[in-house]
C-alpha positions, -999 to 999 in steps of 0.1 A, spaced: -88 30 -518 -112 57 -526 -106 78 -557 -99 114 -556 -130 135 -551 -149 108 -535 -161 114 -500 -146 90 -475 -173 76 -452 -163 83 -416 -176 66 -385 -213 72 -378 -220 101 -356 -234 92 -322 -271 98 -316 -282 129 -297 -290 109 -266 -253 99 -264 -240 135 -267 -230 154 -236 -222 190 -232 -210 207 -264 -215 178 -287 -190 155 -270 -198 118 -274 -202 97 -243 -177 72 -256 -150 98 -258 -151 107 -221 -143 75 -204 -164 53 -181 -186 68 -155 -187 103 -171 -222 117 -174 -243 149 -174 -249 165 -140 -286 173 -143 -298 145 -120 -271 153 -94 -281 189 -95 -318 181 -91 -310 159 -61 -288 185 -45 -314 213 -50 -341 191 -34 -318 182 -4 -307 218 1 -342 231 1 -353 205 26 -324 214 49 -330 251 47 -367 246 55 -365 222 84 -344 248 103 -378 262 114 -387 230 134 -368 239 166 -385 273 165 -420 260 157 -418 234 185 -407 259 211 -425 249 244 -448 277 256 -470 272 286 -506 280 279 -508 304 308 -477 323 297 -481 356 279 -472 351 243 -457 386 239 -433 378 268 -426 344 253 -417 360 220 -393 383 238 -377 356 259 -379 324 237 -389 330 201 -371 363 192 -336 348 195 -346 316 178 -363 333 149 -332 356 144 -309 326 144 -332 307 121 -333 335 95 -295 338 96 -289 300 92 -315 297 65 -298 324 45 -264 309 51 -278 276 36 -290 296 6 -254 310 2 -241 274 2 -267 265 -24 -257 296 -45 -220 285 -44 -231 250 -55 -249 265 -84 -219 286 -95 -196 255 -91 -217 234 -114 -220 262 -139 -183 258 -144 -182 220 -141 -205 207 -168 -200 169 -165 -194 146 -136 -177 113 -129 -178 89 -100 -153 108 -80 -172 141 -83 -205 124 -75 -190 110 -43 -174 143 -34 -208 160 -39 -225 134 -16 -199 141 11 -208 178 8 -245 170 10 -239 148 41 -223 177 59 -251 200 48 -278 176 62 -260 179 96 -265 216 98 -301 215 113 -287 197 143 -260 223 149 -287 250 144 -308 233 171 -278 236 195 -274 272 186 -311 280 191 -313 261 224 -280 273 238 -273 307 222 -248 317 249 -228 284 247 -200 285 222 -200 249 211 -232 251 190 -218 281 170 -184 263 167 -200 231 153 -221 251 128 -192 272 117 -169 241 114 -194 223 92 -196 252 68 -158 254 67 -156 216 58 -183 221 32 -163 248 16 -132 226 17 -150 198 -1 -163 222 -27 -128 235 -33 -116 200 -38 -143 196 -64 -130 227 -82 -94 214 -82 -104 180 -94 -125 195 -122 -97 217 -135 -73 188 -132 -96 169 -156 -105 197 -181 -129 175 -201 -154 178 -172 -155 216 -175 -178 238 -195 -167 238 -231 -159 275 -232 -136 272 -202 -121 240 -216 -109 257 -248 -99 290 -230 -63 301 -226 -72 316 -192 -83 285 -172 -62 298 -143 -83 329 -141 -116 310 -141 -103 286 -114 -92 315 -92 -126 332 -97 -147 302 -88 -124 293 -58 -129 329 -46 -166 324 -46 -164 290 -29 -141 298 -1 -154 333 8 -182 319 31 -160 292 48 -133 318 55 -158 340 74 -171 308 92 -135 300 102 -133 334 120 -167 328 135 -156 295 150 -125 311 165 -144 340 181 -171 317 194 -149 308 224 -142 343 237 -166 367 220 -199 352 208 -214 384 193 -185 387 169 -192 352 157 -227 362 148 -213 392 130 -190 370 108 -219 346 101 -241 376 91 -213 387 67 -215 354 49 -250 365 37 -244 401 29 -206 403 20 -211 395 -17 -237 422 -21 -217 447 -1 -187 439 -23 -208 443 -54 -221 477 -43 -186 488 -34 -172 478 -68 -201 495 -86 -195 527 -66 -158 526 -72 -163 521 -109 -187 550 -111 -164 574 -91 -131 564 -109 -145 555 -143 -126 522 -144 -142 489 -149 -129 455 -138 -106 440 -164 -116 405 -176 -101 382 -202 -112 389 -238 -131 357 -242 -146 357 -207 -183 349 -208 -203 370 -184 -229 344 -176 -204 325 -154 -185 354 -140 -207 383 -133 -243 373 -137 -263 356 -110 -279 322 -106 -297 304 -134 -334 309 -134 -341 272 -136 -322 263 -104 -338 293 -86 -372 279 -95 -362 243 -85 -349 255 -51 -379 277 -45 -404 249 -54 -386 226 -29 -389 251 -1 -426 256 -7 -432 219 -10 -414 212 23 -433 240 41 -466 225 30 -455 190 41 -445 202 75 -480 215 81 -496 180 76 -468 164 97 -479 185 127 -516 175 121 -506 138 120 -485 142 152 -507 163 174 -543 157 162 -548 120 164 -568 111 196 -557 83 219 -577 51 215 -583 47 252 -595 83 255 -620 77 226 -634 46 243 -637 61 278 -646 98 271 -664 95 238 -678 60 241 -660 49 209 -673 78 187 -643 89 168 -661 117 151 -670 133 184 -634 130 195 -621 146 163 -646 175 166 -624 189 194 -596 194 168 -618 214 145 -598 247 150 -566 228 143 -579 215 110 -591 250 101 -557 264 109 -541 237 87 -563 244 57 -559 282 61 -521 278 63 -519 254 34 -540 278 12 -516 306 21 -485 285 12 -501 273 -20 -512 308 -32 -478 324 -23 -462 296 -45 -488 304 -72 -478 341 -71 -441 332 -73 -449 308 -102 -468 335 -120 -440 360 -115 -413 337 -128 -433 329 -159 -426 365 -169 -390 365 -158 -363 357 -184 -332 362 -162 -326 367 -125 -303 395 -113 -282 394 -81 -307 416 -62 -336 394 -73 -318 364 -60 -313 380 -26 -349 391 -24 -361 357 -33 -340 341 -6 -354 366 20 -389 358 9 -382 321 12 -368 326 47 -401 340 59 -422 315 39 -402 289 59 -415 305 91 -452 297 82 -451 264 102 -444 285 133 -474 308 124 -495 276 120 -484 263 154 -492 295 172 -527 301 156 -537 265 161 -525 263 197 -542 296 207 -573 291 185 -596 295 215 -603 328 231 -573 338 252 -550 367 258 -525 350 234 -548 347 204 -543 382 191 -505 380 194 -505 347 175 -525 362 146 -501 392 145 -471 369 142 -489 351 113 -496 385 96 -461 397 100 -447 364 85 -470 365 56 -464 402 50 -426 398 47 -428 367 27 -451 384 2 -435 419 2 -401 404 -8 -419 388 -37 -432 422 -47 -396 434 -43 -385 408 -68 -410 423 -93 -398 458 -86 -362 449 -90 -370 432 -123 -387 463 -136 -355 483 -132 -339 461 -159 -370 450 -176 -355 447 -211 -331 420 -197 -353 404 -170 -389 404 -182 -409 393 -212 -423 422 -232 -459 416 -222 -449 419 -185 -431 452 -188 -446 487 -184 -476 489 -207 -477 452 -214 -510 433 -213 -500 414 -181 -483 442 -162 -513 456 -144 -526 422 -133 -492 410 -121 -488 442 -101 -522 436 -85 -516 399 -78 -483 406 -61 -498 435 -40 -527 414 -28 -511 394 0 -491 424 15 -523 445 16 -544 417 31 -519 408 58 -515 445 68 -552 448 69 -556 418 91 -528 430 114 -544 464 119 -578 447 125 -562 429 155 -551 463 168 -586 478 165 -609 448 171 -600 427 201 -626 402 193 -610 391 160 -605 354 165 -581 329 149 -612 312 133 -621 344 114 -584 349 104 -582 314 89 -615 318 71 -600 350 56 -570 329 45 -593 303 28 -612 331 10 -582 346 -6 -584 323 -38 -618 339 -46 -601 373 -41 -576 364 -69 -605 356 -92 -623 389 -83 -591 407 -87 -586 395 -123 -621 406 -132 -617 441 -116 -583 446 -133 -598 437 -167 -628 460 -161 -605 488 -150 -583 485 -181 -613 484 -204 -627 515 -187 -594 534 -190 -591 524 -226 -626 536 -233 -621 569 -215 -588 574 -235 -606 567 -267 -633 593 -259 -607 619 -250 -590 616 -284 -601 640 -313 -629 626 -335 -607 631 -366 -582 605 -352 -611 581 -347 -623 586 -383 -587 581 -396 -584 548 -376 -618 536 -390 -607 544 -426 -574 526 -420 -594 495 -408 -617 496 -438 -590 502 -464 -578 466 -470 -612 452 -481 -618 483 -502 -585 477 -519 -594 441 -526 -627 451 -542 
């Protein structure tokens, strides 16, 4: 036995690699329990893919070459684009609910992993139901299938919540030790089932009043924000705030999505959009072997020369996607926390970024001189404008709460503020300029438009130089306008340390 005062050697502490959550050892949690990082990465990748491929039925809309594109937009594309934007944003709502769910549930076991896979399987089926909705907007069965899938997805996520709270060691540590677990369970369930409940009503109304079904589906997107604004207005008018448990942690209850998962989902959307562009090239721009032998006498290069405008459209579109991602990356380098409004604006931006394959299809299909070429360029300009202007909106929303959302050097007066402002304003200005050029110059071709797209990276470099020169000029003018006495005082202050040493 150890003598009094001697330290009794306890069991060795597990290495950091075997610690999960708040210092809990892997051996204490039972077989199969693990951290959720890889499951979340897989889910984010899958959800970003599903949201993005929604554009395929729209991008592959059959339009006869002799048919006026403006008439086609009114008759074919307008409805499909509207349905695409709605379903894309509904998928982002499902993704946001998934993020909130796994903010509460910190660890997973085999049962939770399988339940999450079931949820993902249903989500992967959504593009098919969207295709039915886009192809048959007046037939109720497509809306019913889409709404039913979202209801079942919500049911599976609710089962995950119930299972997690039934096994508290899977929960976030702060919830696990809380005396108000019932409050947290009710709160996360309310977030999870809100969208499926509205989808349930959309499914019911689809059989006798389809417009009301679309209203309920639209409410899935905007109801949380409407409710937030209503609560804010009520608190301002009555002066009473919502009562929460004393130990409630605001990150899981009131604050929006984690910055890391917003970045992961966004990167996935941009990557899939870029991939869809090359898939179209591989599918539509490989000449038939028999045609090469008979028409081009076996000269493959001559056969490929006919696809030159398509390759130019691909490179121009890829540069646009890549640079818009670069702008988003630069923006979120300065962001420390995303607010609810920033999350909504980011989703709206991604919805239009997801429409860039449609813009590519139109400008490559009508690359030759035709009455449809101008309209195709205008559709591309509008898509790029909204994708980029919502990025600018994210920056503007961040500036309203800059002390919480931005690094100091990106706030007003920071060394990166002016350049970030110019970088975010570049694409909205260029896309508007190109759109107005199509209204003034009827001879503006798709070739010139794509060359403008490819030249944008050089504009970024020139922009940085111009901003630096402008800041130096402003600083120089400000220094000249100050009294000379202040300049002498600054010079004496700069010289005082060495004089003190001497």
